[in-house]
C-alpha positions in Angstrom: 163.9 16.5 50.9 161.3 18.4 53.0 159.5 21.5 51.8 157.4 23.8 53.9 154.1 24.3 52.1 151.2 26.1 53.6 152.7 25.6 57.1 153.0 21.8 56.6 156.1 19.7 56.1 155.9 17.9 52.7 158.2 15.0 51.9 159.6 14.8 48.4 161.8 11.9 47.3 164.6 13.1 45.1 166.0 9.8 43.7 169.1 10.0 45.7 170.3 13.3 44.2 170.5 16.8 45.6 168.2 19.4 44.1 170.0 21.4 41.5 168.4 24.7 40.4 170.2 24.5 37.0 168.4 21.3 36.0 164.8 20.8 34.8 162.4 19.4 37.4 159.9 16.6 37.1 157.2 16.3 39.8 155.6 12.9 40.3 152.2 12.7 42.0 150.8 9.5 43.4 147.2 8.2 43.5 144.8 7.3 46.3 146.3 5.6 49.3 149.7 5.5 47.7 152.9 7.5 48.4 156.1 8.5 46.6 157.4 4.9 46.5 155.2 3.9 43.6 157.4 5.9 41.4 160.8 4.7 42.7 161.8 2.8 39.6 161.1 5.7 37.2 162.3 8.5 39.4 165.7 6.9 40.1 166.3 6.9 36.3 165.4 10.6 35.8 167.3 11.7 38.9 170.5 10.2 37.4 169.9 11.5 33.9 169.7 15.2 34.1 166.6 15.9 36.0 165.6 17.1 39.4 163.0 14.7 40.8 160.4 15.6 43.4 158.2 12.5 44.1 156.0 13.8 46.9 153.8 12.4 49.5 150.6 14.3 49.3 149.6 16.3 52.5 148.4 13.9 55.2 149.9 10.9 53.5 153.0 9.0 54.4 155.8 11.3 55.6 153.9 14.5 54.9 152.0 16.4 57.5 148.9 18.6 56.9 145.4 17.9 55.8 144.8 15.6 52.8 143.2 17.4 49.9 139.5 17.0 49.9 139.1 17.8 46.1 141.2 17.8 43.0 140.9 21.5 42.9 142.3 21.8 46.4 145.2 19.5 45.5 146.0 21.6 42.4 146.2 24.7 44.6 148.6 22.8 46.9 150.7 21.8 43.9 151.2 25.4 42.8 152.1 26.3 46.4 154.6 23.4 46.4 156.2 24.7 43.3 156.5 28.2 44.9 158.1 26.6 48.0 160.7 24.9 45.7 161.2 28.2 43.8 160.1 26.5 40.6 158.8 28.7 37.8 158.1 25.7 35.6 158.2 21.9 36.0 157.0 18.7 34.2 154.1 17.1 36.0 153.6 13.3 36.0 150.5 12.0 37.8 149.0 8.6 38.3 145.2 8.1 38.7 144.1 10.6 41.3 147.5 12.2 40.8 146.7 12.4 37.1 143.6 14.5 37.8 145.7 16.7 40.1 148.4 17.2 37.5 145.7 18.0 34.9 144.0 20.6 37.0 147.3 22.2 38.0 148.3 22.5 34.3 144.9 24.0 33.5 145.2 26.6 36.3 148.7 27.7 35.5 149.6 26.6 31.9 152.7 28.7 31.8 154.2 26.8 34.7 153.9 23.3 33.2 156.5 22.3 30.6 155.1 18.8 30.0 152.2 16.8 31.4 152.1 13.0 31.7 148.9 11.4 32.8 149.3 7.8 33.8 146.2 5.7 34.4 144.0 8.6 33.7 140.2 8.6 33.2 137.5 11.2 33.1 135.1 11.1 34.7 136.9 9.1 37.4 133.8 7.7 39.1 134.3 5.2 41.9 131.8 2.4 42.3 129.4 2.9 45.2 130.6 -0.4 46.7 134.3 0.8 46.8 133.3 4.2 48.0 131.3 2.8 50.9 133.9 0.2 51.7 136.7 2.8 51.7 134.8 4.5 54.5 133.4 1.7 56.5 135.6 -1.3 55.8 139.0 -0.1 54.4 140.6 -3.6 54.6 137.9 -4.9 52.2 138.4 -1.9 49.9 142.1 -2.4 49.9 141.6 -6.1 48.8 139.2 -5.0 46.1 141.4 -2.3 44.7 144.4 -4.6 44.5 142.3 -7.3 42.8 141.4 -4.8 40.1 144.6 -2.8 40.0 146.9 -5.7 38.8 146.8 -7.7 35.6 148.1 -11.2 35.3 151.6 -10.0 34.4 152.6 -10.3 38.1 151.1 -13.4 39.7 152.9 -14.7 42.8 155.8 -14.4 43.2 155.5 -11.8 40.4 157.8 -11.0 37.5 160.1 -8.6 39.3 162.3 -11.2 40.9 162.6 -13.4 43.9 161.0 -12.1 47.1 158.6 -9.7 45.3 154.9 -10.0 45.2 153.0 -7.0 43.8 149.7 -7.8 45.3 151.1 -8.2 48.8 153.4 -5.2 48.6 150.7 -3.0 47.3 148.3 -4.0 50.1 151.0 -3.4 52.6 151.7 0.1 51.2 148.0 1.0 51.3 147.7 -0.2 54.9 150.8 1.8 55.8 149.5 5.0 54.2 146.1 4.6 55.8 147.7 4.2 59.2 150.0 7.2 58.7 147.0 9.5 59.3 145.0 8.5 62.4 142.9 11.8 62.1 141.5 11.4 58.6 140.5 8.5 56.4 142.7 9.4 53.5 141.3 6.4 51.5 137.8 7.6 51.5 138.8 11.3 51.1 140.9 10.5 48.0 138.2 8.3 46.4 135.6 11.0 47.1 137.8 13.6 45.5 138.1 11.5 42.3 134.4 10.7 42.2 133.4 14.3 42.6 135.8 15.9 40.1 133.6 17.4 37.3 136.0 19.7 35.4 138.3 17.3 33.5 137.3 18.0 29.9 137.2 21.8 30.5 140.6 21.6 32.2 142.1 19.6 29.3 141.1 22.4 26.9 143.1 24.9 28.9 146.4 22.8 28.9 149.0 24.2 26.5 151.8 21.8 27.4 152.6 18.7 25.4 150.6 15.9 27.1 151.3 12.2 27.2 148.7 9.6 28.2 150.2 6.4 29.5 147.4 3.8 29.5 147.5 0.2 30.7 146.1 -2.3 28.3 144.7 -4.4 31.1 143.7 -1.6 33.4 140.3 -2.3 35.0 140.3 0.7 37.3 140.7 3.3 34.6 140.4 1.4 31.4 141.9 3.1 28.3 138.5 3.9 26.8 137.7 6.0 29.9 140.5 8.4 28.9 139.3 9.1 25.4 137.4 12.3 26.2 140.7 13.8 27.6 142.7 12.5 24.7 140.3 14.2 22.2 140.4 17.4 24.2 144.2 17.6 24.4 145.7 20.2 22.2 149.1 18.4 21.9 148.4 14.9 23.1 150.0 11.6 22.4 149.1 8.1 23.7 151.5 5.3 24.9 149.8 2.0 25.5 151.8 -0.2 27.9 151.2 -3.7 29.3 149.7 -4.1 32.7 146.9 -3.0 34.9 146.3 0.2 36.9 149.5 -0.1 38.9 151.5 -0.2 35.7 154.5 1.8 37.1 155.2 -1.3 39.3 153.8 -4.0 37.1 155.4 -2.8 33.8 158.1 -0.4 35.1 160.4 -0.6 32.0 157.5 0.1 29.6 156.3 3.1 31.6 159.9 4.4 31.9 160.4 4.0 28.1 157.2 6.0 27.5 158.2 8.8 29.9 161.8 8.8 28.8 160.8 9.4 25.1 158.4 12.1 26.2 160.4 14.0 28.8 163.1 16.0 27.1 164.8 18.7 29.1 
């Protein structure tokens, strides 16, 4: 499904189902140098169990045109414009990592438009190490290797636990290379990392959120360890925490556990 947002074509994966205005909608937001595909295992379930699903490629990423957001605040403005383009008064927002910050800021800016908020692999502040920030700009291949080393726990060593022919480290590196190559004009890797590193409104935003909020945190997450989300957890008015196995890419590494947490939380 394509939506026209601020003059750009934005791709949204719908889980194989046509959009139905009579159903509740869940919007899934990916993290830095990812795209809609990181949510495929969860979104397919919800699309076939009573929900509209919009798993977007952020502007300038993957199949979406436009300029990539240079800040969390700019991305939140985009999210509200996307909801307008889809004629959505209200939706559940589910975000991972950078996407979690975007979902949080969106819910803070328009609390009445967010029915539920799920923050997966969230942290605040979401500081990026100087080494990674520099590498994302000057040596993206090195940065991709570093991120994938820290983003996966030992649940999925080669050939991984998902079945023959799958290898999460390799497939994640391939995805990041593909997303980086999808935009020859802008280094979306560095842009995304810089937006995470610069975001300074997390606690204040959390205080403004009125929707029920779920924190899905990976026990072995080295990129955004569970302790790094505690200020947000404390600031949430209606927050709950689900601890799941796996590292930062828990949606792929522990898909059933993440789905179970979201399924229990997301009620139409």
